[in-house]
C-alpha positions as CSV (number, residue, x, y, z in Angstrom):
1,M,-5.6,-48.3,25.4
2,I,-7.1,-45.1,26.9
3,R,-3.6,-43.7,27.2
4,K,-2.9,-44.3,23.5
5,I,-6.1,-42.6,22.5
6,A,-5.4,-39.7,24.8
7,G,-1.9,-39.4,23.4
8,W,-3.2,-39.4,19.8
9,L,-5.8,-36.8,20.7
10,L,-3.2,-34.6,22.3
11,A,-0.9,-35.0,19.3
12,I,-3.7,-34.2,16.8
13,T,-4.8,-31.1,18.9
14,F,-1.2,-29.9,19.1
15,F,-0.7,-30.4,15.3
16,W,-4.0,-28.6,14.5
17,A,-3.1,-25.7,16.7
18,C,0.3,-25.2,15.0
19,T,-1.0,-25.3,11.4
20,V,-0.5,-22.2,9.3
21,N,-3.5,-20.0,8.6
22,N,-3.6,-19.5,4.8
23,E,-6.7,-17.2,5.0
24,P,-6.1,-13.8,3.4
25,D,-6.0,-10.8,5.7
26,I,-9.2,-8.8,5.7
27,Y,-8.6,-5.1,5.9
28,T,-11.2,-2.5,6.8
29,S,-9.1,0.6,6.2
30,Y,-6.5,2.0,3.9
31,S,-4.3,3.0,6.9
32,G,-1.1,1.0,7.4
33,R,2.1,0.0,5.6
34,W,1.9,-0.8,1.9
35,K,4.5,-2.2,-0.6
36,C,5.0,0.0,-3.7
37,D,6.1,-1.6,-7.0
38,E,6.9,1.2,-9.3
39,T,7.9,1.4,-13.0
40,S,9.0,4.5,-14.9
41,S,8.9,5.4,-18.6
42,S,12.7,6.2,-18.5
43,V,14.2,3.5,-16.3
44,G,11.6,0.6,-16.2
45,Y,11.0,-1.4,-13.0
46,L,12.3,0.2,-9.9
47,K,13.3,-1.3,-6.5
48,P,10.2,-1.9,-4.3
49,Y,9.8,0.3,-1.3
50,M,7.3,0.8,1.6
51,V,4.8,3.6,2.1
52,T,2.6,4.5,5.0
53,I,-1.0,5.5,4.5
54,E,-2.7,7.5,7.3
55,K,-6.3,8.7,7.5
56,N,-6.7,12.5,7.8
57,T,-8.5,13.0,11.1
58,T,-10.3,16.1,9.8
59,D,-11.6,14.7,6.5
60,T,-12.5,11.0,6.5
61,M,-12.1,10.7,2.7
62,Q,-8.5,12.1,2.7
63,Y,-5.3,10.1,3.4
64,F,-1.7,11.0,3.8
65,I,0.8,8.9,1.8
66,R,4.2,9.1,3.5
67,N,7.3,8.2,1.5
68,F,5.6,8.8,-1.8
69,F,8.1,8.4,-4.6
70,D,10.6,6.8,-2.0
71,V,11.7,10.2,-0.7
72,G,11.4,9.6,3.1
73,E,8.7,9.2,5.7
74,N,8.7,13.0,6.4
75,Q,7.6,13.7,2.9
76,L,3.9,13.2,1.9
77,I,1.1,13.8,-0.5
78,V,-2.6,14.1,0.3
79,V,-5.1,12.0,-1.7
80,Q,-8.8,11.5,-1.6
81,I,-10.1,7.9,-2.0
82,D,-13.7,7.9,-3.1
83,S,-15.0,4.4,-3.6
84,T,-12.7,3.2,-6.4
85,T,-11.1,6.5,-7.4
86,V,-7.9,8.0,-6.0
87,S,-7.4,11.8,-6.6
88,L,-4.5,14.1,-5.7
89,I,-5.5,16.8,-3.1
90,Q,-2.0,18.2,-2.2
91,Q,1.3,18.1,-4.0
92,P,4.4,16.5,-2.3
93,T,5.6,18.5,0.7
94,S,8.9,19.1,-1.0
95,G,10.9,18.1,-4.0
96,H,9.3,16.9,-7.2
97,I,6.2,18.4,-8.8
98,L,3.4,16.1,-10.0
99,Q,2.3,17.1,-13.5
100,S,-0.6,14.6,-13.5
101,F,-2.0,12.0,-11.1
102,S,-4.8,9.4,-11.3
103,G,-5.6,6.2,-9.5
104,K,-7.9,3.3,-8.9
105,A,-8.6,1.5,-5.6
106,T,-9.6,-2.0,-4.9
107,P,-11.1,-1.2,-1.5
108,Y,-8.5,-1.7,1.3
109,N,-6.3,-4.2,-0.7
110,K,-4.7,-2.5,-3.7
111,L,-4.1,1.0,-5.2
112,Q,-3.0,1.5,-8.8
113,L,-1.5,4.9,-9.4
114,S,-0.4,6.7,-12.5
115,Y,1.5,10.0,-12.4
116,T,3.9,12.2,-14.2
117,I,6.7,13.9,-12.4
118,F,8.9,16.7,-13.7
119,D,12.5,15.7,-12.7
120,G,14.0,19.1,-13.5
121,E,14.7,18.3,-17.1
122,R,11.7,16.4,-18.5
123,N,8.4,14.8,-17.5
124,V,8.7,11.2,-16.5
125,Y,5.6,8.9,-16.4
126,F,5.3,6.4,-13.5
127,E,2.9,3.6,-12.7
128,A,2.8,2.2,-9.1
129,L,1.0,-0.7,-7.5
130,Y,0.5,-0.5,-3.8
131,S,-0.3,-3.8,-2.2
132,R,-0.3,-5.3,1.3
C-alpha cells in the first residue's frame, strides 16, 4: 500500500514538474529581440522580420534599433522612449531617409511605429508593430 502511494506521489510530482508554464514573460527593459510586423501604403502587409533593440549606454532614454526596415543588423536608427512615446533621434545609418516618424510604447511589451520613407521616387507610409 505504501509503495502504491509513493508511486502515485512520484508520478504526480513528475507530471507537475513537466507542465508547461503559460505565464506571460515579464520584461523590465526594451533591450532584446523583437518581431516586426509591417504594412506599407503601397504594398500592404510585408513579411515579418526581427529587430534588435539595445540601450544606449551614454543616455538611458535612448535605444538603438538594429535592422530597422529589414536592412541588416549593421544598420540602425536611434530612438528615445519616454514613458509611452517613441521619438526619432537619429536617421538610419545608411540607405532610406525618414520623412516622418512617430511611435507609442506599451512599456517593455509592444512598440507601435508610424513612419514615412522616401524610396527614391515617392514617399511611402509604413506602420509597424514590434512585439516579443
